N, C-alpha and C positions, 0 to 999 in steps of 0.2 A: 504493500499499500505505499502510495506518495507520501510525502509530508505535507503536503495540501489536504489531499483527503484526510489524513489522520486529524489536523488540527479543525477542518470543516467537523468532522465527526465528534470531536471534542466541544466545539463550539454550539453544534445543533443540542447536544447533551446537556450542556450546562444552561441554555435556554430553555429547555423543556424542564429542567431541576427548578428552575427559577419560576416558570409559568405555573406550575403546579399548584404551590401555594395560593397565587392570585386568583385563580380558577375557585379554589374550595372557599377562599373568603367571599367570592362573587355569588356563591351558591348558597351562602349562609343566611337564608332567609325564613321567616316564620312560616309555619304550617298555615292553614286558615282555620281560625278557633273562633267559635262561639260560645260566648262564656256568659253564664246566666247565675247570678247572686240574688238571694232571698233568704226569708225566713227559713230556720231549718225545721224538719220533719221528724226532729229526733230532740226531745225537751231536755237533753244534756248539753245541747248546743245552740247557741244564739243564732247563728247563720250558718249556710251552706253554700257551696258553689259547684255548678254543672260545666265541666270541661266538654264542648263538643267539636271533635277533628271533622272539618268537613272535606266532602269530596265532591266539587259540583255543586248541586242542591240535594246533596245526600248526607246524613251523618254516618261517617264510618265507623265512628266509636265513641262513646259517651260514657263520661266519669262522674262520678258524684263523690265530692269532697267535705268532710267537716271540718277537716284539719288540712295544714300544709304537705304531710307525709304519706297519708293513707287516702288513696283514691280507688272505689270501686267500681268497676263497668257495670252500668245499667242500661235498660233498654232507653232508648229514644221517644220522649213524649211531648217533644216541642212541635208546634204547628208547622207545617210544610211553609205556610207563608212567611214565618219568622226566619226559617231556615235560610230560604230563598232571598229576602232580604239581605241578611248577611253576605251569601255567596256572591250576588250580582251587585250588592250595594257599596257603598263606600265604608272604608274602615273608622273605626272609632278612633279619633284623634288623642293622642296621649295627655293631652291637656284635659280632656272628659274624664279620663280613667284617673288621673291626678285629683280631680275634682269630687269623684265619687270617693276616694279615700278620706278626704276631708269631711265631706258630708257625712258619711258613714262612722267615722270616730265620732263627730259631734251627736249624731243618732245613740250610739251606744253610750256615750257619758250623760245623756239625756235619759236615759233606760228606754227608748223609743225603740220599737221592732224595726228590723232592716226593711227597706223596700226591694221590690224585684227591679233588678237592673239587668240590662245586656251587653255585652260588649262583642263588639266583631273585629277580631284581630287578624290582620293578614299583610304580606308583602313587607315586614318588618325585617330591615336589614341588618345584618349583625346579629342575628338571634341566637345563637351559640355563644356569641362574643361579648354578651350582655345584654342586648335586646330583650330577652325572655325576661331577666331578672326586673328590667325598667318597666316593662308593660304588665307583668304579673304580680310583683310584689304589690302593688298599691290595691290589685283586687284581693288580694289574701292577706292584707294587712288586719291584725286586728283578731285574726283566727288562731287556735293554737297551733303549736308545729305538730304534736302528736295527740294522741288521745289522752295518755296521761298527762298532758300539761294542759286540759281543757280549761278555758278561761271564759 
């Protein structure tokens, strides 16, 4: 192999190695999530959250959570028009999610029941690199981390 071909092969290999992380970061986008928060159906918990992973206008999987660490898969009961509105509509802005966090904390301090609120999360860049925490922590704020830490 000529010296020119060896250099070309090394250059190509180096470019592919450098390009791989950029492609991985570019692909770091959130799934389409419909999240519902509201009063708990369990008297030991004040609030619960449903996390629905959407695939088009369908719920591919639905989880119910009373705390931040234990998610139980449950059948979906959300009306199809609500699912379609999330799948085909705009995403909930982060400022609305943070406004919910403040309002929910205020309701909890005042001893008021939680309200039913829905969020549509989609196309959040850097999902694994911090976007997930930025969008989900305000929704789960105030909920216990585990069943043994119920508050």
